[in-house]
C-alpha positions as CSV (number, residue, x, y, z in Angstrom):
1,M,-0.1,0.2,0.0
2,S,1.4,3.4,-0.9
3,A,2.0,6.2,1.5
4,Y,-1.0,8.3,0.2
5,A,-3.2,5.2,0.1
6,A,-2.3,4.5,3.7
7,I,-3.3,8.0,4.6
8,A,-6.6,7.7,2.9
9,A,-7.7,4.5,4.5
10,P,-9.9,5.3,7.4
11,A,-10.1,1.8,8.9
12,L,-6.3,1.6,9.4
13,P,-5.0,2.2,13.1
14,L,-4.0,5.7,14.0
15,T,-0.2,4.8,14.3
16,E,-0.1,3.2,10.7
17,R,-2.2,6.3,9.1
18,A,0.7,8.4,11.0
19,M,3.6,6.4,9.6
20,G,2.0,6.9,6.1
21,W,1.7,10.6,6.7
22,V,5.5,10.4,7.7
23,A,6.3,8.6,4.6
24,A,4.3,10.7,2.2
25,E,6.0,13.9,3.6
26,W,9.6,12.2,3.9
27,D,11.1,14.3,1.0
28,R,10.3,17.5,3.1
29,W,11.9,16.8,6.2
30,P,15.2,18.2,5.0
31,L,13.5,21.4,4.5
32,W,13.4,21.7,8.4
33,L,17.5,21.8,9.0
34,P,17.6,25.6,8.6
35,V,14.8,25.9,11.0
36,A,16.4,23.7,13.4
37,M,19.7,25.8,12.8
38,G,17.7,29.0,13.4
39,S,16.4,27.7,16.7
40,G,20.0,26.9,17.9
41,V,21.0,30.4,16.8
42,L,18.1,31.9,18.8
43,L,18.9,29.4,21.7
44,Y,22.6,31.0,21.8
45,F,21.2,34.9,21.6
46,G,18.8,34.0,24.4
47,L,21.5,32.9,27.0
48,R,22.3,35.1,29.7
49,V,25.8,33.7,30.3
50,E,28.4,33.0,27.6
51,P,29.0,29.4,26.8
52,G,32.5,27.7,26.5
53,A,34.3,27.2,23.5
54,A,33.9,23.3,24.0
55,W,30.2,23.9,23.1
56,M,31.3,24.2,19.4
57,A,32.0,20.5,19.3
58,L,28.2,19.5,20.0
59,P,27.1,19.2,16.3
60,W,29.5,16.7,15.3
61,P,28.3,13.5,17.3
62,F,24.7,14.1,16.0
63,L,25.5,14.7,12.5
64,V,28.0,11.8,12.1
65,A,25.4,9.6,13.6
66,A,22.8,10.7,11.6
67,L,24.8,10.3,8.5
68,L,25.6,6.9,9.5
69,L,22.0,5.8,10.3
70,R,20.7,7.5,7.3
71,A,20.6,4.3,4.9
72,H,19.2,1.6,7.5
73,H,17.4,3.6,10.4
74,P,16.1,6.8,8.6
75,L,13.5,7.5,11.1
76,L,16.3,7.7,13.7
77,A,18.5,9.8,11.5
78,A,16.1,12.2,10.8
79,P,15.8,13.5,14.5
80,L,19.5,13.0,15.1
81,A,20.1,15.4,11.9
82,L,17.4,18.1,13.4
83,L,19.6,18.0,16.6
84,G,22.8,18.2,14.9
85,A,21.5,21.1,12.8
86,A,20.3,22.9,15.5
87,A,23.8,22.4,17.5
88,L,25.5,23.7,14.4
89,G,23.4,26.9,14.4
90,F,24.3,27.2,18.0
91,A,28.2,26.5,17.5
92,A,28.2,28.8,14.5
93,A,26.9,32.0,16.8
94,L,29.4,31.0,19.4
95,F,32.3,30.8,16.7
96,H,31.3,34.5,15.0
97,A,31.0,35.7,18.6
98,G,34.6,34.6,19.6
99,A,35.9,35.6,16.3
100,A,34.7,39.2,16.7
101,L,37.0,41.8,18.2
102,P,36.7,43.1,21.6
103,M,34.8,46.5,21.8
104,P,37.3,49.3,22.5
105,E,37.0,51.8,25.3
106,L,36.2,55.2,23.6
107,P,37.4,58.7,25.1
108,R,34.7,60.6,27.0
109,T,35.7,64.0,25.5
110,A,36.4,65.2,22.2
111,T,39.3,64.0,20.2
112,I,40.9,64.0,17.0
113,V,39.9,60.9,14.8
114,S,42.0,59.9,11.6
115,G,41.7,57.2,9.4
116,K,41.0,55.9,5.9
117,V,37.5,56.4,4.4
118,A,35.8,53.1,3.7
119,A,32.4,54.6,2.5
120,V,30.9,57.8,1.8
121,D,26.8,58.2,2.5
122,L,25.3,61.3,1.3
123,L,22.8,62.7,4.0
124,P,19.9,65.3,3.5
125,E,22.2,67.4,5.6
126,G,26.0,66.7,4.8
127,R,27.9,63.4,4.8
128,R,28.5,60.4,6.8
129,V,32.0,58.5,6.5
130,T,33.1,55.2,7.9
131,L,36.8,55.0,9.0
132,I,38.6,51.7,9.0
133,A,41.6,51.6,11.5
134,P,40.7,54.8,12.9
135,R,43.1,56.2,15.4
136,L,41.7,58.2,18.4
137,G,44.4,61.0,19.4
138,E,47.9,59.6,19.9
139,G,46.5,56.0,20.3
140,A,47.0,53.1,18.5
141,P,44.9,52.3,15.5
142,L,41.6,50.5,16.4
143,D,40.7,47.1,14.7
144,R,37.1,48.3,14.4
145,R,35.3,50.9,12.3
146,I,33.9,54.3,13.4
147,R,31.2,56.2,11.7
148,I,31.6,60.1,11.7
149,R,28.7,62.5,10.6
150,L,30.6,65.5,9.0
151,R,29.3,69.0,9.4
152,K,26.6,70.2,7.1
153,D,28.8,73.1,5.9
154,D,32.1,71.3,5.8
155,P,33.8,72.0,2.6
156,A,36.0,68.9,2.4
157,Q,34.2,66.1,0.2
158,P,36.3,62.8,1.2
159,V,35.7,59.8,-1.2
160,P,36.6,56.2,-0.4
161,G,40.3,55.9,-0.3
162,D,41.1,59.4,1.1
163,T,42.7,59.8,4.8
164,I,41.0,62.2,6.9
165,A,41.4,63.5,10.2
166,V,38.5,65.6,12.1
167,R,37.7,66.8,15.8
168,T,35.2,64.4,16.8
169,L,32.9,63.7,20.0
170,V,32.7,59.7,19.6
171,R,30.1,57.5,21.4
172,P,29.9,53.9,21.7
173,P,26.8,52.0,20.1
174,M,23.6,52.9,22.2
175,P,22.0,50.0,24.3
176,P,18.5,48.7,24.0
177,A,16.0,51.5,24.5
178,Y,14.3,49.3,26.8
179,P,14.7,45.9,28.4
180,G,14.1,43.4,25.7
181,G,14.2,46.1,22.9
182,Y,16.5,45.9,20.1
183,D,19.9,45.5,20.7
184,F,22.1,47.7,18.7
185,Q,25.2,46.9,20.9
186,R,25.0,43.3,19.7
187,M,24.6,44.3,16.0
188,A,27.5,46.6,16.2
189,Y,29.8,43.9,17.8
190,F,29.2,41.4,15.1
191,N,29.3,43.9,12.4
192,G,32.7,45.2,13.5
193,L,31.7,49.0,14.4
194,A,33.3,50.5,17.6
195,G,30.9,53.6,17.7
196,S,29.5,56.9,15.9
197,G,30.3,60.2,16.5
198,F,29.9,63.9,14.8
199,A,32.3,66.2,13.7
200,L,32.9,69.7,15.7
201,N,35.1,71.1,13.2
202,P,35.6,70.8,9.4
203,A,37.4,67.8,8.3
204,G,40.7,67.7,6.6
205,I,41.8,65.5,4.2
206,T,45.4,64.4,4.8
207,G,46.1,61.9,2.1
208,R,44.8,60.9,-1.2
209,G,44.6,57.0,-1.8
210,E,43.3,54.7,-4.4
211,Q,39.6,54.2,-4.3
212,P,38.0,50.5,-3.4
213,V,36.5,49.3,-6.6
214,F,33.0,49.2,-5.3
215,A,33.0,52.0,-2.6
216,G,34.3,54.3,-5.3
217,L,31.9,53.0,-7.9
218,R,28.8,53.3,-5.5
219,A,30.0,57.3,-5.0
220,T,30.3,57.8,-8.5
221,I,26.8,56.5,-9.0
222,E,25.2,58.2,-6.4
223,A,26.8,61.7,-7.7
224,R,25.7,61.0,-11.2
225,V,22.2,60.1,-10.3
226,A,21.9,63.2,-8.2
227,E,23.2,65.4,-10.8
228,A,20.7,63.9,-13.4
229,L,17.5,63.6,-11.1
230,P,17.0,66.7,-8.7
231,G,14.9,66.7,-5.6
232,G,13.8,63.6,-4.0
233,T,13.8,61.5,-6.9
234,G,17.6,61.2,-7.3
235,P,18.2,59.8,-3.9
236,V,15.5,57.2,-4.3
237,A,17.0,56.0,-7.5
238,A,20.5,55.9,-6.2
239,A,19.2,54.0,-3.2
240,L,17.7,51.3,-5.7
241,L,21.1,51.2,-7.6
242,T,23.4,51.3,-4.7
243,G,21.7,50.5,-1.7
244,S,22.3,53.7,0.1
245,Q,19.2,55.3,1.7
246,S,21.2,57.9,4.1
247,A,20.3,61.1,1.3
248,I,16.6,60.1,1.0
249,P,14.4,63.4,2.4
250,P,12.6,62.2,5.6
251,S,9.2,63.2,3.8
252,E,9.8,60.6,1.2
253,L,10.9,57.7,3.6
254,A,7.7,58.8,5.7
255,A,5.4,58.4,2.8
256,L,7.0,55.2,1.4
257,R,6.8,53.5,5.0
258,D,3.3,54.6,5.8
259,S,2.0,53.4,2.4
260,G,4.0,49.9,2.9
261,L,6.4,50.5,0.0
262,A,9.6,50.9,2.2
263,H,10.9,47.6,1.2
264,L,11.4,48.8,-2.4
265,L,14.2,51.3,-1.1
266,S,16.5,48.5,0.1
267,P,18.0,46.3,-2.3
268,S,16.5,42.8,-1.8
269,G,15.4,39.4,-3.3
270,L,13.1,41.6,-5.8
271,H,15.8,43.6,-6.9
272,V,18.3,40.4,-7.4
273,A,15.5,38.7,-9.3
274,I,14.9,41.6,-11.6
275,V,18.8,42.1,-12.3
276,V,19.4,38.3,-12.9
277,G,16.1,38.2,-14.8
278,I,17.4,41.1,-16.8
279,G,20.6,39.4,-17.8
280,F,18.9,36.2,-18.4
281,V,16.3,37.4,-21.0
282,L,18.9,40.0,-23.0
283,L,21.7,37.3,-22.9
284,R,19.1,34.6,-24.2
285,A,17.6,37.0,-26.8
286,V,21.2,37.6,-28.2
287,I,21.9,34.1,-28.4
288,A,18.8,33.6,-30.3
289,A,19.4,36.2,-32.7
290,I,22.5,34.6,-33.8
291,P,21.8,31.4,-35.5
292,W,25.7,30.0,-35.4
293,L,25.6,30.6,-31.3
294,A,22.0,29.3,-31.1
295,L,22.8,26.0,-32.9
296,R,26.1,25.4,-31.1
297,G,25.6,26.4,-27.3
298,D,23.0,26.2,-24.5
299,A,21.6,29.2,-24.9
300,K,19.6,28.7,-21.8
301,G,22.5,27.7,-19.4
302,G,24.9,30.5,-21.0
303,A,22.1,33.3,-20.0
304,A,21.7,31.8,-16.6
305,V,25.3,32.0,-16.0
306,A,25.4,35.7,-17.3
307,G,22.3,36.5,-15.2
308,L,24.1,35.3,-12.1
309,V,27.3,37.2,-12.9
310,L,25.4,40.4,-13.3
311,G,23.6,39.4,-9.8
312,G,26.7,38.9,-8.1
313,A,28.0,42.2,-9.4
314,Y,24.8,44.1,-8.1
315,T,25.0,42.4,-4.9
316,L,28.5,43.6,-4.2
317,L,27.8,47.1,-5.7
318,T,24.8,47.5,-3.1
319,G,27.0,46.2,-0.1
320,A,26.0,42.5,0.4
321,E,23.4,43.0,2.7
322,V,21.5,40.1,4.2
323,P,18.3,39.9,1.7
324,M,21.0,40.3,-1.5
325,L,23.2,37.4,0.1
326,R,19.9,35.3,0.4
327,S,18.8,36.1,-3.1
328,F,22.3,35.5,-4.8
329,A,22.6,32.3,-2.9
330,M,19.0,31.5,-4.2
331,A,20.0,32.6,-7.6
332,A,23.4,30.6,-7.7
333,V,21.1,27.2,-7.0
334,V,18.7,28.0,-9.5
335,T,21.5,28.4,-12.1
336,L,23.0,25.3,-10.9
337,A,19.6,23.7,-11.3
338,I,19.1,25.2,-14.7
339,L,22.4,23.6,-15.8
340,A,21.4,20.3,-14.5
341,G,18.0,20.3,-16.2
342,R,16.2,20.3,-12.8
343,R,13.4,22.4,-11.6
344,A,14.9,25.8,-10.6
345,L,12.6,27.6,-7.7
346,S,12.1,25.4,-5.1
347,L,12.0,25.4,-1.3
348,R,15.3,23.3,-1.2
349,A,17.1,26.5,-3.0
350,L,15.5,28.6,-0.2
351,A,16.4,26.1,2.3
352,L,20.1,25.8,1.4
353,A,20.2,29.6,1.1
354,A,18.9,30.0,4.7
355,G,21.4,27.6,5.8
356,L,24.4,29.5,4.1
357,V,23.3,32.9,5.5
358,L,23.0,31.5,9.1
359,L,26.4,29.6,8.6
360,A,28.0,33.2,7.5
361,Q,25.9,35.7,9.6
362,P,24.0,34.1,12.5
363,V,23.2,37.6,14.2
364,A,21.1,38.4,11.0
365,L,18.4,36.1,12.1
366,T,17.7,38.6,15.0
367,G,17.3,41.4,12.5
368,P,14.0,42.4,10.5
369,S,15.9,42.0,7.1
370,F,16.3,38.2,7.3
371,Q,12.9,37.5,9.0
372,M,10.9,39.5,6.6
373,S,13.1,38.5,3.7
374,F,12.9,34.8,4.2
375,G,9.2,34.9,5.6
376,A,8.0,36.6,2.2
377,V,10.0,34.2,-0.2
378,L,8.7,31.0,1.8
379,A,5.0,31.8,1.3
380,L,5.5,33.1,-2.2
381,I,7.2,29.7,-3.1
382,A,4.8,27.6,-1.1
383,A,1.9,29.7,-2.7
384,A,3.4,29.2,-6.1
385,E,3.3,25.4,-5.5
386,A,-0.2,25.5,-4.5
387,M,-1.2,27.4,-7.6
388,R,0.9,25.2,-10.2
389,G,-2.3,23.6,-11.5
390,P,-4.4,26.8,-12.0
391,S,-1.4,28.4,-13.5
392,R,-1.1,25.7,-16.3
393,A,-4.7,26.1,-16.9
394,L,-4.6,29.7,-17.3
395,R,-1.6,29.4,-19.8
396,A,-3.3,27.1,-21.8
397,R,-6.2,29.6,-22.6
398,G,-4.1,31.6,-24.9
399,W,-2.8,35.1,-24.6
400,W,-5.6,36.5,-22.5
401,G,-5.3,33.5,-20.0
402,R,-1.6,34.7,-19.8
403,M,-2.5,38.4,-19.2
404,L,-4.9,37.5,-16.5
405,L,-2.2,35.3,-14.8
406,L,0.0,38.1,-14.7
407,A,-2.7,40.3,-13.1
408,L,-3.6,37.7,-10.7
409,G,0.2,37.0,-9.8
410,L,0.9,40.6,-9.1
411,M,-2.1,41.0,-6.7
412,V,-1.6,37.6,-5.0
413,T,2.3,38.3,-4.8
414,S,1.5,41.5,-2.8
415,L,-1.2,39.7,-0.5
416,V,0.9,36.7,0.3
417,A,4.2,38.6,0.9
418,G,2.5,41.4,2.9
419,A,0.5,38.7,5.2
420,A,3.6,36.8,5.6
421,T,5.7,40.0,6.6
422,T,3.4,42.0,8.6
423,P,3.7,40.1,11.9
424,F,7.7,40.6,11.5
425,G,7.0,44.3,11.0
426,L,4.7,44.8,13.7
427,H,7.2,43.2,16.1
428,H,10.2,45.4,15.1
429,F,8.5,48.8,13.8
430,G,4.7,48.5,15.7
431,R,3.1,49.7,12.8
432,L,0.4,48.5,10.4
433,Q,0.2,49.4,6.9
434,L,-3.3,48.8,6.0
435,Y,-2.9,49.7,2.3
436,G,-0.1,48.1,1.5
437,V,-1.6,45.6,-1.2
438,V,-2.9,48.4,-3.2
439,A,0.3,50.3,-3.3
440,N,2.5,47.3,-4.0
441,G,-0.1,46.3,-6.6
442,I,0.9,49.8,-8.4
443,A,4.5,50.2,-7.3
444,V,5.9,46.8,-7.8
445,P,5.1,46.4,-11.5
446,L,6.6,49.9,-11.8
447,T,9.6,49.1,-10.2
448,S,10.0,45.7,-11.9
449,F,9.3,46.8,-15.4
450,V,10.4,50.4,-15.6
451,V,12.8,51.5,-12.7
452,M,14.9,48.8,-12.7
453,P,15.3,48.0,-16.3
454,A,16.1,51.7,-16.7
455,G,18.5,51.8,-13.9
456,M,20.5,48.8,-15.2
457,L,20.7,50.3,-18.6
458,A,21.8,53.5,-17.2
459,L,24.6,51.8,-15.3
460,F,26.2,50.1,-18.4
461,L,25.8,53.4,-20.4
462,M,27.5,55.4,-17.6
463,P,31.1,54.6,-18.6
464,L,30.1,56.3,-22.1
465,G,28.6,59.1,-20.6
466,L,25.3,58.4,-22.0
467,E,23.1,57.5,-19.1
468,G,21.0,60.6,-19.4
469,P,17.9,59.3,-21.2
470,A,18.1,55.9,-19.3
471,L,17.9,57.9,-16.1
472,A,15.0,60.2,-17.2
473,V,13.1,57.2,-17.9
474,M,14.1,55.7,-14.5
475,G,13.0,59.1,-12.6
476,W,9.6,58.8,-14.6
477,G,9.3,55.5,-12.7
478,V,10.6,56.5,-9.4
479,D,8.4,59.6,-9.5
480,G,5.2,57.4,-10.0
481,T,6.2,55.0,-6.9
482,L,6.8,58.5,-4.9
483,L,3.3,59.7,-6.2
484,T,1.7,56.3,-5.2
485,G,3.2,56.3,-1.6
486,H,2.2,59.8,-1.0
487,V,-1.3,59.5,-2.2
488,I,-1.9,56.1,-0.5
489,A,-0.1,57.4,2.9
490,G,-2.6,60.2,2.9
491,W,-5.7,57.7,3.0
492,P,-7.5,57.6,6.4
493,G,-5.7,55.2,8.8
494,A,-3.0,54.4,6.0
495,A,-0.5,53.6,8.7
496,M,-1.6,52.8,12.4
497,A,0.7,52.3,15.6
498,A,0.0,49.1,17.3
499,P,1.6,47.5,20.4
500,P,4.3,45.1,18.9
501,I,4.0,41.5,19.3
502,P,6.6,40.0,21.9
503,A,9.7,38.1,20.6
504,W,7.9,34.8,21.8
505,G,4.9,35.5,19.8
506,Q,6.9,36.3,16.6
507,A,8.7,32.8,17.1
508,L,5.2,31.2,17.4
509,F,4.1,33.0,14.2
510,A,7.4,31.9,12.5
511,L,6.9,28.3,13.7
512,G,3.2,28.1,12.4
513,L,4.2,29.9,9.0
514,C,7.1,27.3,8.5
515,W,4.6,24.6,9.2
516,F,2.3,25.5,7.0
517,C,4.4,26.4,4.1
518,L,6.9,23.4,4.6
519,W,4.3,20.4,4.7
520,R,1.8,19.6,2.2
521,L,-0.8,17.1,3.7
522,P,-3.6,18.2,5.9
523,W,-1.3,18.5,9.0
524,R,-0.1,21.5,7.6
525,W,-3.2,23.2,8.7
526,V,-1.9,22.9,12.4
527,G,0.3,25.9,11.5
528,V,-2.8,28.2,11.0
529,P,-3.6,28.4,14.8
530,L,0.0,28.5,15.6
531,M,0.2,31.7,13.4
532,A,-3.0,33.2,15.0
533,G,-1.6,32.4,18.3
534,G,1.6,34.4,17.5
535,L,-0.6,37.3,16.1
536,L,-2.5,37.4,19.3
537,S,0.2,37.0,21.7
538,G,0.5,40.7,22.4
539,M,-2.8,40.2,24.5
540,A,-1.2,37.9,26.7
541,V,1.6,40.5,27.8
542,T,1.5,43.5,30.1
543,P,3.8,46.4,28.9
544,P,5.7,48.1,31.4
545,D,4.0,51.3,32.9
546,I,7.3,53.2,33.4
547,L,10.7,53.2,31.2
548,V,13.5,54.7,32.2
549,A,16.5,55.6,29.5
550,A,19.9,54.1,29.9
551,D,21.6,57.5,29.8
552,G,19.4,58.7,32.6
553,R,18.1,61.6,30.6
554,M,14.6,60.6,30.2
555,L,11.4,58.7,31.5
556,A,8.0,57.9,30.4
557,V,5.1,56.9,32.1
558,A,2.1,55.1,30.4
559,T,-1.3,56.1,31.7
560,P,-4.9,55.4,30.5
561,A,-4.9,59.1,28.9
562,G,-1.6,58.6,27.1
563,V,2.1,58.7,27.9
564,V,3.8,61.5,29.3
565,T,7.5,62.0,29.8
566,E,10.2,63.6,31.8
567,Y,13.1,65.1,30.0
568,A,16.7,66.1,30.8
569,S,19.0,68.0,28.6
570,G,20.0,65.7,25.7
571,G,17.4,63.0,25.7
572,S,17.5,60.6,22.9
573,R,14.8,61.1,20.1
574,L,15.4,57.6,18.8
575,T,14.8,56.1,22.7
576,R,11.6,58.2,22.8
577,E,10.2,56.9,19.5
578,S,11.2,53.1,20.3
579,W,9.3,53.5,23.7
580,L,6.1,55.1,21.9
581,R,6.2,52.0,19.4
582,S,6.5,49.5,22.4
583,W,3.4,51.2,23.6
584,G,1.6,51.3,20.3
585,E,1.5,55.3,20.7
586,E,2.0,58.0,18.2
587,E,2.4,61.0,20.7
588,A,3.4,61.8,24.0
589,G,2.9,64.7,26.4
590,S,5.3,66.1,29.1
591,L,5.0,66.4,32.8
592,P,4.4,69.8,33.8
593,R,6.6,71.8,36.4
594,E,3.4,72.4,38.3
595,G,-0.1,71.1,37.8
596,E,-1.7,68.0,36.7
597,A,-1.2,66.0,33.4
598,A,-2.8,62.7,32.0
599,E,-6.4,63.8,33.2
600,G,-5.1,63.5,37.0
601,A,-2.5,60.4,36.7
602,A,0.3,62.8,37.3
603,I,0.2,65.7,40.0
604,C,3.4,67.6,39.8
605,T,5.3,70.5,41.9
606,A,8.6,72.0,41.2
607,L,10.2,69.2,43.5
608,S,8.3,66.0,42.7
609,C,5.6,64.2,40.8
610,L,2.7,62.0,42.1
611,I,2.3,59.6,39.4
612,R,-0.5,56.7,39.1
613,P,-0.4,54.6,35.9
614,R,-3.5,52.8,37.3
615,A,-6.2,54.9,38.7
616,D,-6.6,52.2,41.6
617,G,-3.1,51.1,41.9
618,P,-0.2,52.4,44.3
619,A,1.8,55.6,43.1
620,A,5.1,56.5,41.9
621,I,7.3,59.5,43.2
622,L,9.4,61.2,41.0
623,L,11.9,63.5,42.5
624,R,13.1,66.6,40.7
625,R,16.1,69.0,41.1
626,P,15.1,72.2,42.4
627,P,14.7,74.7,39.6
628,R,17.3,77.3,40.6
629,E,19.7,74.1,40.1
630,S,19.2,73.8,36.3
631,P,21.9,72.4,34.2
632,R,22.6,76.0,32.7
633,S,22.8,77.5,36.1
634,R,25.0,75.0,38.2
635,R,28.5,74.3,37.9
636,G,30.3,71.1,39.3
637,P,28.4,67.9,40.2
638,A,24.6,68.1,40.3
639,P,23.2,67.9,44.0
640,P,21.1,65.3,44.6
641,P,17.3,65.9,44.6
642,P,15.9,66.2,48.0
643,V,14.2,63.1,49.6
644,L,10.7,64.1,50.8
645,A,9.3,61.9,53.5
646,E,5.9,63.1,53.1
647,A,6.2,62.4,49.4
648,G,7.5,58.8,49.3
649,C,9.0,57.2,52.1
650,G,6.9,54.2,52.9
651,Q,4.1,55.1,50.8
652,A,5.0,55.0,47.2
653,A,5.8,51.7,45.1
654,V,8.8,53.1,43.7
655,M,10.9,56.4,43.8
656,L,12.2,57.7,40.6
657,S,14.7,60.3,39.7
658,L,17.0,61.4,36.5
659,D,19.6,62.3,39.2
660,P,21.2,60.3,41.8
661,I,19.1,59.8,44.8
662,R,21.2,59.6,48.2
663,G,19.6,59.8,51.8
664,R,16.8,58.2,53.7
665,C,13.9,55.9,52.3
666,R,16.3,52.9,51.8
667,Q,13.1,50.6,52.4
668,T,11.3,52.3,49.0
669,P,12.4,50.6,45.8
670,R,14.1,53.0,43.8
671,V,15.4,53.7,40.0
672,D,17.6,56.8,39.7
673,R,20.8,58.0,37.9
674,F,23.0,55.5,39.7
675,S,20.5,52.5,38.6
676,V,20.6,53.2,35.0
677,W,24.5,53.8,34.9
678,R,25.0,50.3,36.3
679,D,22.4,48.2,34.7
680,G,21.1,50.3,31.6
681,A,17.6,51.0,31.0
682,H,14.8,49.9,33.6
683,A,11.2,49.1,32.9
684,I,8.6,49.0,35.9
685,W,5.3,47.5,36.5
686,I,3.6,49.0,39.2
687,G,0.5,46.5,40.8
688,R,-1.1,46.1,44.0
689,E,1.5,44.2,45.5
690,G,4.0,46.9,44.6
691,A,6.8,47.6,41.9
692,L,8.5,45.1,39.6
693,I,11.6,46.4,38.3
694,L,13.5,44.8,35.4
695,S,16.8,46.2,34.2
696,D,18.5,45.7,30.7
697,R,21.5,43.9,32.4
698,E,19.0,41.3,33.9
699,V,17.6,40.5,30.4
700,R,21.1,40.6,28.4
701,G,23.2,39.1,31.0
702,D,27.1,38.8,30.7
703,R,27.6,38.5,27.0
704,P,30.7,39.8,24.9
705,W,28.7,42.8,23.4
706,V,27.4,44.0,26.9
707,P,29.4,46.6,28.5
708,P,30.7,45.3,31.8
709,V,29.3,46.5,35.2
710,P,31.1,50.2,35.7
711,M,33.4,50.3,38.4
712,P,32.4,52.4,41.6
713,R,35.2,54.6,41.2
714,A,34.4,55.6,37.6
715,Q,32.3,58.5,36.8
716,P,28.7,57.9,35.6
717,Q,28.4,58.2,31.7
718,S,27.8,62.0,31.1
719,E,27.3,61.9,27.4
720,P,24.6,60.5,25.5
721,F,25.3,57.0,23.4
722,A,25.7,57.2,19.6
723,E,22.1,56.7,18.2
724,T,21.9,54.4,15.2
725,E,21.6,56.0,11.8
């Protein structure tokens, strides 16, 4: 009896039917190997203590045993292979963490930074340079890179390969905005970044060097595109060709983001597919037009190789980010399949690409780019497999069937990709784009058939100086995309703030998506409730009532009437935006110097605020520096705010201050300037039984990318961290 017959026979015992299901899906279980690898990577990043190097030997016993048992005991070999793959993901992350260079100690005061320019990003206001082997003052060169934002009026225009020196205030990467938030320090640790800074004086070019091939090429392309396409059109067109979004005006970015078109700006699988497809179609047409070549060579195979080479060059040109690496890996597998006469686009190609990316960049799994990119492609390939029969039927009906198939394909592609990526976007960005399907239905064909082909033609014509007409056509397409973004972003409710789903809910959704897409038989529908559970996981999480920033310059309180904040000088705009996204809010008010706020949830005087996040719950006390001791009027260390016995001792659930609290009230929990100096950002939940306080250090633990606990003799951090740009 065949496997499918065993499944369909209702009289068989449950065990035999289950074995029939396993047999029918046997060719699909290798697709779960990269899923297991990802689980191992997440396990590593979820630890609070760094494991020893000996754990890197863990995968090999499982993998060797699975290989030996594969022929005679496949049912035992499969789970061993999955365990080995999970251990391999864990070991890969551990290896890359051990291979990364330690983070240096950066000066707290301004210093002269000199180094070789590796990349130049054009910004709406000035330039940002990335220096390799930078030297801070008279110190030895660093092994990590530093990014510096030059002054807007800086007359120097360095290019990659130049050596510059500039007086700069450099800061380490900022920590998570709140406990459990996105870890900028971890990404900087794995990406070789020491920190960022801003120039205090004009930069001086101390030497001219040979430009790196692709860095110099990117700079040249951006300059030529900006010259040909003024306004916001040029930066958007340059972003599609080189991957740099830094020069795009904020208004254009906001419109594309709120309309669900922001993904078009980042070179990704769509762009690689277009570039490879252009190369494939053009070369195949050229070969077909030359009978001598067509009769003596493999036109399809040669065109596939040419398309792959073109896609590889485009990947290097745009910086080889994770979506590009994934797409290029898939393109390589597709090319091999074409050369071998096998079906090109498949889930096995995607699984192989995912495994390669996880081995090369395990930390990429924690970022939105990897998650959204692979989630979209997984759903699209699964949908293509399910629609294979109807697609054949439409093609058989002639030209009108093919046109209908193209229209339906574009619509279904936008719908499926949007549904697969929305939960990941909600987790990372806390926003829902309600009309993304409509916007993508217009902009994706425009990008695929006008913008990118014209852009590729312009790149080929640039060495001859003939790129003008091609860039003009590309500009028309970009203008159409921007117009679509602005119109749809202006529709009512186009972009809504929503509380992000927690990390475990995102993982549950990802598991459900994989379960639904990787299996073929009816048990695949188990993935639907898993995805639904992930989407609804936010309802099971209670957001914090109070957040305190890691630099001690800001705190915020969520009340039923909205979010209110307390600022000190230099509070981070990025931290504030991250807090609002975590609460699903758009705006926040400020705590007054005197009076009430948030419909009576906060009652303030010049010296303190009584805050009740919940009307029927305990209160928090915020202690303030007296007005006459403002930062502008004082000199020397800030005096501690007074401890008011009548305001908090023994009565408040927690005492808060943006300055150090010294003195009485030791029995009352407190979060002050010293607390965040030691342990990073704090989250506070206030309930009937008191305050639950969670610090960033408690969440992240002792890992290589987490700064050590500062020594008591050291001075607290007096300058803000470098914000991620």
